[in-house]
PDB file with SEQRES, HELIX, SHEET and CRYST1 records, atoms N, CA, C and O in Angstrom:
SEQRES   1 A   57  UNK UNK UNK UNK UNK UNK UNK UNK UNK UNK UNK UNK UNK          
SEQRES   2 A   57  UNK UNK UNK UNK UNK UNK UNK UNK UNK UNK UNK UNK UNK          
SEQRES   3 A   57  UNK UNK UNK UNK UNK UNK UNK UNK UNK UNK UNK UNK UNK          
SEQRES   4 A   57  UNK UNK UNK UNK UNK UNK UNK UNK UNK UNK UNK UNK UNK          
SEQRES   5 A   57  UNK UNK UNK UNK UNK                                          
HELIX    1 AA1 UNK A    2  UNK A   12  1                                  11    
HELIX    2 AA2 UNK A   18  UNK A   25  1                                   8    
HELIX    3 AA3 UNK A   29  UNK A   41  1                                  13    
HELIX    4 AA4 UNK A   44  UNK A   48  1                                   5    
CRYST1    1.000    1.000    1.000  90.00  90.00  90.00 P 1           1          
ATOM      1  N   UNK A   1       0.830  -1.194   0.000  1.00  0.00           N  
ATOM      2  CA  UNK A   1       0.000   0.000   0.000  1.00  0.00           C  
ATOM      3  C   UNK A   1       0.875   1.259   0.000  1.00  0.00           C  
ATOM      4  O   UNK A   1       0.544   2.241  -0.666  1.00  0.00           O  
ATOM      5  N   UNK A   2       1.980   1.238   0.736  1.00  0.00           N  
ATOM      6  CA  UNK A   2       2.862   2.401   0.778  1.00  0.00           C  
ATOM      7  C   UNK A   2       3.404   2.715  -0.613  1.00  0.00           C  
ATOM      8  O   UNK A   2       3.465   3.877  -1.014  1.00  0.00           O  
ATOM      9  N   UNK A   3       3.796   1.678  -1.343  1.00  0.00           N  
ATOM     10  CA  UNK A   3       4.327   1.861  -2.693  1.00  0.00           C  
ATOM     11  C   UNK A   3       3.271   2.461  -3.614  1.00  0.00           C  
ATOM     12  O   UNK A   3       3.581   3.318  -4.442  1.00  0.00           O  
ATOM     13  N   UNK A   4       2.040   2.018  -3.473  1.00  0.00           N  
ATOM     14  CA  UNK A   4       0.944   2.534  -4.310  1.00  0.00           C  
ATOM     15  C   UNK A   4       0.721   4.017  -4.037  1.00  0.00           C  
ATOM     16  O   UNK A   4       0.535   4.802  -4.967  1.00  0.00           O  
ATOM     17  N   UNK A   5       0.740   4.398  -2.766  1.00  0.00           N  
ATOM     18  CA  UNK A   5       0.552   5.809  -2.400  1.00  0.00           C  
ATOM     19  C   UNK A   5       1.641   6.664  -3.040  1.00  0.00           C  
ATOM     20  O   UNK A   5       1.359   7.709  -3.626  1.00  0.00           O  
ATOM     21  N   UNK A   6       2.888   6.211  -2.920  1.00  0.00           N  
ATOM     22  CA  UNK A   6       4.019   6.976  -3.454  1.00  0.00           C  
ATOM     23  C   UNK A   6       3.958   7.045  -4.976  1.00  0.00           C  
ATOM     24  O   UNK A   6       4.167   8.112  -5.553  1.00  0.00           O  
ATOM     25  N   UNK A   7       3.674   5.918  -5.637  1.00  0.00           N  
ATOM     26  CA  UNK A   7       3.602   5.901  -7.106  1.00  0.00           C  
ATOM     27  C   UNK A   7       2.486   6.797  -7.621  1.00  0.00           C  
ATOM     28  O   UNK A   7       2.664   7.510  -8.609  1.00  0.00           O  
ATOM     29  N   UNK A   8       1.345   6.764  -6.961  1.00  0.00           N  
ATOM     30  CA  UNK A   8       0.224   7.610  -7.394  1.00  0.00           C  
ATOM     31  C   UNK A   8       0.600   9.087  -7.260  1.00  0.00           C  
ATOM     32  O   UNK A   8       0.296   9.892  -8.141  1.00  0.00           O  
ATOM     33  N   UNK A   9       1.259   9.439  -6.157  1.00  0.00           N  
ATOM     34  CA  UNK A   9       1.673  10.825  -5.950  1.00  0.00           C  
ATOM     35  C   UNK A   9       2.664  11.255  -7.024  1.00  0.00           C  
ATOM     36  O   UNK A   9       2.572  12.364  -7.551  1.00  0.00           O  
ATOM     37  N   UNK A  10       3.615  10.376  -7.351  1.00  0.00           N  
ATOM     38  CA  UNK A  10       4.603  10.687  -8.395  1.00  0.00           C  
ATOM     39  C   UNK A  10       3.917  10.926  -9.738  1.00  0.00           C  
ATOM     40  O   UNK A  10       4.307  11.826 -10.482  1.00  0.00           O  
ATOM     41  N   UNK A  11       2.905  10.129 -10.050  1.00  0.00           N  
ATOM     42  CA  UNK A  11       2.181  10.298 -11.316  1.00  0.00           C  
ATOM     43  C   UNK A  11       1.458  11.640 -11.367  1.00  0.00           C  
ATOM     44  O   UNK A  11       1.324  12.231 -12.438  1.00  0.00           O  
ATOM     45  N   UNK A  12       0.993  12.123 -10.221  1.00  0.00           N  
ATOM     46  CA  UNK A  12       0.246  13.374 -10.175  1.00  0.00           C  
ATOM     47  C   UNK A  12       1.151  14.602 -10.055  1.00  0.00           C  
ATOM     48  O   UNK A  12       0.746  15.706 -10.420  1.00  0.00           O  
ATOM     49  N   UNK A  13       2.376  14.419  -9.545  1.00  0.00           N  
ATOM     50  CA  UNK A  13       3.233  15.577  -9.269  1.00  0.00           C  
ATOM     51  C   UNK A  13       4.572  15.473 -10.001  1.00  0.00           C  
ATOM     52  O   UNK A  13       4.702  15.967 -11.121  1.00  0.00           O  
ATOM     53  N   UNK A  14       5.550  14.845  -9.391  1.00  0.00           N  
ATOM     54  CA  UNK A  14       6.878  14.713  -9.997  1.00  0.00           C  
ATOM     55  C   UNK A  14       7.581  13.512  -9.386  1.00  0.00           C  
ATOM     56  O   UNK A  14       7.247  13.103  -8.274  1.00  0.00           O  
ATOM     57  N   UNK A  15       8.551  12.938 -10.097  1.00  0.00           N  
ATOM     58  CA  UNK A  15       9.246  11.754  -9.581  1.00  0.00           C  
ATOM     59  C   UNK A  15      10.078  12.073  -8.335  1.00  0.00           C  
ATOM     60  O   UNK A  15      10.654  13.154  -8.212  1.00  0.00           O  
ATOM     61  N   UNK A  16      10.123  11.120  -7.434  1.00  0.00           N  
ATOM     62  CA  UNK A  16      10.920  11.257  -6.223  1.00  0.00           C  
ATOM     63  C   UNK A  16      12.199  10.447  -6.375  1.00  0.00           C  
ATOM     64  O   UNK A  16      12.234   9.460  -7.109  1.00  0.00           O  
ATOM     65  N   UNK A  17      13.226  10.861  -5.690  1.00  0.00           N  
ATOM     66  CA  UNK A  17      14.494  10.139  -5.721  1.00  0.00           C  
ATOM     67  C   UNK A  17      14.416   8.854  -4.919  1.00  0.00           C  
ATOM     68  O   UNK A  17      13.511   8.674  -4.105  1.00  0.00           O  
ATOM     69  N   UNK A  18      15.360   7.968  -5.149  1.00  0.00           N  
ATOM     70  CA  UNK A  18      15.402   6.666  -4.494  1.00  0.00           C  
ATOM     71  C   UNK A  18      15.502   6.799  -2.975  1.00  0.00           C  
ATOM     72  O   UNK A  18      14.816   6.088  -2.241  1.00  0.00           O  
ATOM     73  N   UNK A  19      16.350   7.704  -2.508  1.00  0.00           N  
ATOM     74  CA  UNK A  19      16.535   7.874  -1.067  1.00  0.00           C  
ATOM     75  C   UNK A  19      15.257   8.399  -0.417  1.00  0.00           C  
ATOM     76  O   UNK A  19      14.875   7.940   0.659  1.00  0.00           O  
ATOM     77  N   UNK A  20      14.594   9.357  -1.063  1.00  0.00           N  
ATOM     78  CA  UNK A  20      13.345   9.902  -0.536  1.00  0.00           C  
ATOM     79  C   UNK A  20      12.291   8.804  -0.435  1.00  0.00           C  
ATOM     80  O   UNK A  20      11.559   8.735   0.552  1.00  0.00           O  
ATOM     81  N   UNK A  21      12.211   7.944  -1.452  1.00  0.00           N  
ATOM     82  CA  UNK A  21      11.240   6.845  -1.429  1.00  0.00           C  
ATOM     83  C   UNK A  21      11.538   5.890  -0.277  1.00  0.00           C  
ATOM     84  O   UNK A  21      10.620   5.443   0.410  1.00  0.00           O  
ATOM     85  N   UNK A  22      12.812   5.574  -0.061  1.00  0.00           N  
ATOM     86  CA  UNK A  22      13.189   4.673   1.036  1.00  0.00           C  
ATOM     87  C   UNK A  22      12.797   5.265   2.384  1.00  0.00           C  
ATOM     88  O   UNK A  22      12.283   4.558   3.251  1.00  0.00           O  
ATOM     89  N   UNK A  23      13.036   6.553   2.558  1.00  0.00           N  
ATOM     90  CA  UNK A  23      12.693   7.216   3.819  1.00  0.00           C  
ATOM     91  C   UNK A  23      11.181   7.225   4.035  1.00  0.00           C  
ATOM     92  O   UNK A  23      10.708   7.019   5.153  1.00  0.00           O  
ATOM     93  N   UNK A  24      10.428   7.464   2.964  1.00  0.00           N  
ATOM     94  CA  UNK A  24       8.971   7.469   3.083  1.00  0.00           C  
ATOM     95  C   UNK A  24       8.440   6.080   3.425  1.00  0.00           C  
ATOM     96  O   UNK A  24       7.553   5.943   4.268  1.00  0.00           O  
ATOM     97  N   UNK A  25       8.981   5.047   2.772  1.00  0.00           N  
ATOM     98  CA  UNK A  25       8.499   3.684   3.010  1.00  0.00           C  
ATOM     99  C   UNK A  25       8.758   3.207   4.437  1.00  0.00           C  
ATOM    100  O   UNK A  25       8.110   2.270   4.903  1.00  0.00           O  
ATOM    101  N   UNK A  26       9.697   3.841   5.130  1.00  0.00           N  
ATOM    102  CA  UNK A  26       9.994   3.476   6.513  1.00  0.00           C  
ATOM    103  C   UNK A  26       8.956   4.063   7.482  1.00  0.00           C  
ATOM    104  O   UNK A  26       8.951   3.713   8.662  1.00  0.00           O  
ATOM    105  N   UNK A  27       8.089   4.944   6.999  1.00  0.00           N  
ATOM    106  CA  UNK A  27       7.107   5.616   7.847  1.00  0.00           C  
ATOM    107  C   UNK A  27       5.740   4.942   7.731  1.00  0.00           C  
ATOM    108  O   UNK A  27       5.515   4.111   6.851  1.00  0.00           O  
ATOM    109  N   UNK A  28       4.839   5.314   8.630  1.00  0.00           N  
ATOM    110  CA  UNK A  28       3.463   4.812   8.586  1.00  0.00           C  
ATOM    111  C   UNK A  28       2.724   5.474   7.421  1.00  0.00           C  
ATOM    112  O   UNK A  28       3.110   6.546   6.953  1.00  0.00           O  
ATOM    113  N   UNK A  29       1.657   4.817   6.963  1.00  0.00           N  
ATOM    114  CA  UNK A  29       0.915   5.329   5.799  1.00  0.00           C  
ATOM    115  C   UNK A  29       0.384   6.741   6.021  1.00  0.00           C  
ATOM    116  O   UNK A  29       0.461   7.574   5.117  1.00  0.00           O  
ATOM    117  N   UNK A  30      -0.153   7.024   7.203  1.00  0.00           N  
ATOM    118  CA  UNK A  30      -0.696   8.372   7.441  1.00  0.00           C  
ATOM    119  C   UNK A  30       0.421   9.416   7.433  1.00  0.00           C  
ATOM    120  O   UNK A  30       0.194  10.558   7.033  1.00  0.00           O  
ATOM    121  N   UNK A  31       1.624   9.038   7.871  1.00  0.00           N  
ATOM    122  CA  UNK A  31       2.754   9.962   7.820  1.00  0.00           C  
ATOM    123  C   UNK A  31       3.187  10.220   6.381  1.00  0.00           C  
ATOM    124  O   UNK A  31       3.521  11.350   6.025  1.00  0.00           O  
ATOM    125  N   UNK A  32       3.183   9.177   5.554  1.00  0.00           N  
ATOM    126  CA  UNK A  32       3.541   9.320   4.140  1.00  0.00           C  
ATOM    127  C   UNK A  32       2.595  10.305   3.459  1.00  0.00           C  
ATOM    128  O   UNK A  32       3.028  11.210   2.747  1.00  0.00           O  
ATOM    129  N   UNK A  33       1.313  10.116   3.687  1.00  0.00           N  
ATOM    130  CA  UNK A  33       0.307  10.987   3.073  1.00  0.00           C  
ATOM    131  C   UNK A  33       0.505  12.431   3.525  1.00  0.00           C  
ATOM    132  O   UNK A  33       0.434  13.353   2.712  1.00  0.00           O  
ATOM    133  N   UNK A  34       0.752  12.627   4.810  1.00  0.00           N  
ATOM    134  CA  UNK A  34       0.962  13.975   5.349  1.00  0.00           C  
ATOM    135  C   UNK A  34       2.184  14.635   4.701  1.00  0.00           C  
ATOM    136  O   UNK A  34       2.114  15.789   4.278  1.00  0.00           O  
ATOM    137  N   UNK A  35       3.288  13.916   4.624  1.00  0.00           N  
ATOM    138  CA  UNK A  35       4.527  14.456   4.041  1.00  0.00           C  
ATOM    139  C   UNK A  35       4.328  14.796   2.568  1.00  0.00           C  
ATOM    140  O   UNK A  35       4.727  15.870   2.119  1.00  0.00           O  
ATOM    141  N   UNK A  36       3.714  13.887   1.816  1.00  0.00           N  
ATOM    142  CA  UNK A  36       3.503  14.118   0.386  1.00  0.00           C  
ATOM    143  C   UNK A  36       2.551  15.290   0.153  1.00  0.00           C  
ATOM    144  O   UNK A  36       2.729  16.049  -0.800  1.00  0.00           O  
ATOM    145  N   UNK A  37       1.550  15.442   1.006  1.00  0.00           N  
ATOM    146  CA  UNK A  37       0.642  16.589   0.875  1.00  0.00           C  
ATOM    147  C   UNK A  37       1.389  17.898   1.093  1.00  0.00           C  
ATOM    148  O   UNK A  37       1.153  18.876   0.382  1.00  0.00           O  
ATOM    149  N   UNK A  38       2.284  17.921   2.068  1.00  0.00           N  
ATOM    150  CA  UNK A  38       3.098  19.124   2.298  1.00  0.00           C  
ATOM    151  C   UNK A  38       4.004  19.404   1.107  1.00  0.00           C  
ATOM    152  O   UNK A  38       4.150  20.554   0.694  1.00  0.00           O  
ATOM    153  N   UNK A  39       4.612  18.361   0.556  1.00  0.00           N  
ATOM    154  CA  UNK A  39       5.505  18.534  -0.593  1.00  0.00           C  
ATOM    155  C   UNK A  39       4.741  19.066  -1.802  1.00  0.00           C  
ATOM    156  O   UNK A  39       5.275  19.869  -2.568  1.00  0.00           O  
ATOM    157  N   UNK A  40       3.511  18.630  -1.975  1.00  0.00           N  
ATOM    158  CA  UNK A  40       2.707  19.071  -3.116  1.00  0.00           C  
ATOM    159  C   UNK A  40       2.385  20.558  -3.026  1.00  0.00           C  
ATOM    160  O   UNK A  40       2.162  21.207  -4.048  1.00  0.00           O  
ATOM    161  N   UNK A  41       2.359  21.101  -1.814  1.00  0.00           N  
ATOM    162  CA  UNK A  41       2.019  22.510  -1.629  1.00  0.00           C  
ATOM    163  C   UNK A  41       3.230  23.430  -1.760  1.00  0.00           C  
ATOM    164  O   UNK A  41       3.075  24.647  -1.856  1.00  0.00           O  
ATOM    165  N   UNK A  42       4.430  22.859  -1.764  1.00  0.00           N  
ATOM    166  CA  UNK A  42       5.638  23.680  -1.874  1.00  0.00           C  
ATOM    167  C   UNK A  42       5.813  24.199  -3.296  1.00  0.00           C  
ATOM    168  O   UNK A  42       5.579  23.466  -4.257  1.00  0.00           O  
ATOM    169  N   UNK A  43       6.222  25.452  -3.435  1.00  0.00           N  
ATOM    170  CA  UNK A  43       6.550  25.928  -4.780  1.00  0.00           C  
ATOM    171  C   UNK A  43       7.820  25.255  -5.280  1.00  0.00           C  
ATOM    172  O   UNK A  43       8.624  24.768  -4.486  1.00  0.00           O  
ATOM    173  N   UNK A  44       7.994  25.229  -6.575  1.00  0.00           N  
ATOM    174  CA  UNK A  44       9.144  24.550  -7.184  1.00  0.00           C  
ATOM    175  C   UNK A  44      10.466  25.102  -6.666  1.00  0.00           C  
ATOM    176  O   UNK A  44      11.426  24.347  -6.512  1.00  0.00           O  
ATOM    177  N   UNK A  45      10.535  26.393  -6.398  1.00  0.00           N  
ATOM    178  CA  UNK A  45      11.779  27.003  -5.914  1.00  0.00           C  
ATOM    179  C   UNK A  45      12.190  26.361  -4.591  1.00  0.00           C  
ATOM    180  O   UNK A  45      13.371  26.085  -4.378  1.00  0.00           O  
ATOM    181  N   UNK A  46      11.239  26.125  -3.713  1.00  0.00           N  
ATOM    182  CA  UNK A  46      11.533  25.512  -2.420  1.00  0.00           C  
ATOM    183  C   UNK A  46      11.925  24.056  -2.599  1.00  0.00           C  
ATOM    184  O   UNK A  46      12.863  23.582  -1.957  1.00  0.00           O  
ATOM    185  N   UNK A  47      11.220  23.346  -3.462  1.00  0.00           N  
ATOM    186  CA  UNK A  47      11.477  21.916  -3.660  1.00  0.00           C  
ATOM    187  C   UNK A  47      12.879  21.668  -4.174  1.00  0.00           C  
ATOM    188  O   UNK A  47      13.583  20.799  -3.659  1.00  0.00           O  
ATOM    189  N   UNK A  48      13.293  22.415  -5.178  1.00  0.00           N  
ATOM    190  CA  UNK A  48      14.546  22.125  -5.853  1.00  0.00           C  
ATOM    191  C   UNK A  48      15.691  23.028  -5.415  1.00  0.00           C  
ATOM    192  O   UNK A  48      16.826  22.845  -5.855  1.00  0.00           O  
ATOM    193  N   UNK A  49      15.404  24.001  -4.552  1.00  0.00           N  
ATOM    194  CA  UNK A  49      16.446  24.873  -4.057  1.00  0.00           C  
ATOM    195  C   UNK A  49      17.046  25.779  -5.109  1.00  0.00           C  
ATOM    196  O   UNK A  49      18.203  26.184  -4.999  1.00  0.00           O  
ATOM    197  N   UNK A  50      16.267  26.098  -6.128  1.00  0.00           N  
ATOM    198  CA  UNK A  50      16.761  26.957  -7.208  1.00  0.00           C  
ATOM    199  C   UNK A  50      15.949  28.238  -7.239  1.00  0.00           C  
ATOM    200  O   UNK A  50      14.728  28.226  -7.087  1.00  0.00           O  
ATOM    201  N   UNK A  51      16.644  29.325  -7.435  1.00  0.00           N  
ATOM    202  CA  UNK A  51      15.952  30.607  -7.593  1.00  0.00           C  
ATOM    203  C   UNK A  51      16.670  31.379  -8.690  1.00  0.00           C  
ATOM    204  O   UNK A  51      17.897  31.476  -8.693  1.00  0.00           O  
ATOM    205  N   UNK A  52      15.919  31.911  -9.595  1.00  0.00           N  
ATOM    206  CA  UNK A  52      16.535  32.722 -10.644  1.00  0.00           C  
ATOM    207  C   UNK A  52      16.492  34.170 -10.208  1.00  0.00           C  
ATOM    208  O   UNK A  52      15.505  34.629  -9.632  1.00  0.00           O  
ATOM    209  N   UNK A  53      17.543  34.870 -10.480  1.00  0.00           N  
ATOM    210  CA  UNK A  53      17.607  36.280 -10.100  1.00  0.00           C  
ATOM    211  C   UNK A  53      16.784  37.107 -11.063  1.00  0.00           C  
ATOM    212  O   UNK A  53      16.780  36.874 -12.272  1.00  0.00           O  
ATOM    213  N   UNK A  54      16.091  38.076 -10.501  1.00  0.00           N  
ATOM    214  CA  UNK A  54      15.306  38.996 -11.306  1.00  0.00           C  
ATOM    215  C   UNK A  54      16.145  40.242 -11.518  1.00  0.00           C  
ATOM    216  O   UNK A  54      16.550  40.884 -10.549  1.00  0.00           O  
ATOM    217  N   UNK A  55      16.415  40.599 -12.777  1.00  0.00           N  
ATOM    218  CA  UNK A  55      17.240  41.786 -13.026  1.00  0.00           C  
ATOM    219  C   UNK A  55      16.533  43.054 -12.560  1.00  0.00           C  
ATOM    220  O   UNK A  55      15.339  43.233 -12.799  1.00  0.00           O  
ATOM    221  N   UNK A  56      17.265  43.913 -11.907  1.00  0.00           N  
ATOM    222  CA  UNK A  56      16.699  45.188 -11.442  1.00  0.00           C  
ATOM    223  C   UNK A  56      16.774  46.206 -12.580  1.00  0.00           C  
ATOM    224  O   UNK A  56      17.827  46.396 -13.188  1.00  0.00           O  
ATOM    225  N   UNK A  57      15.658  46.846 -12.853  1.00  0.00           N  
ATOM    226  CA  UNK A  57      15.612  47.856 -13.923  1.00  0.00           C  
ATOM    227  C   UNK A  57      15.566  49.234 -13.363  1.00  0.00           C  
ATOM    228  O   UNK A  57      15.524  50.206 -14.118  1.00  0.00           O  
TER     229      UNK A  57                                                      
END                                                                             
């Protein structure tokens, strides 16, 4: 069931890395759902740690 939850989330959002999947699978199902829901609400800049500079005019 944990694998199904993670795979469904990946199909709806973005692929997760191997280490992240291992860490999630070690948790209870309700914890997995909570973590994935929080991740889905994060903007891409927060998720990937990238920010593009806006040129000042």
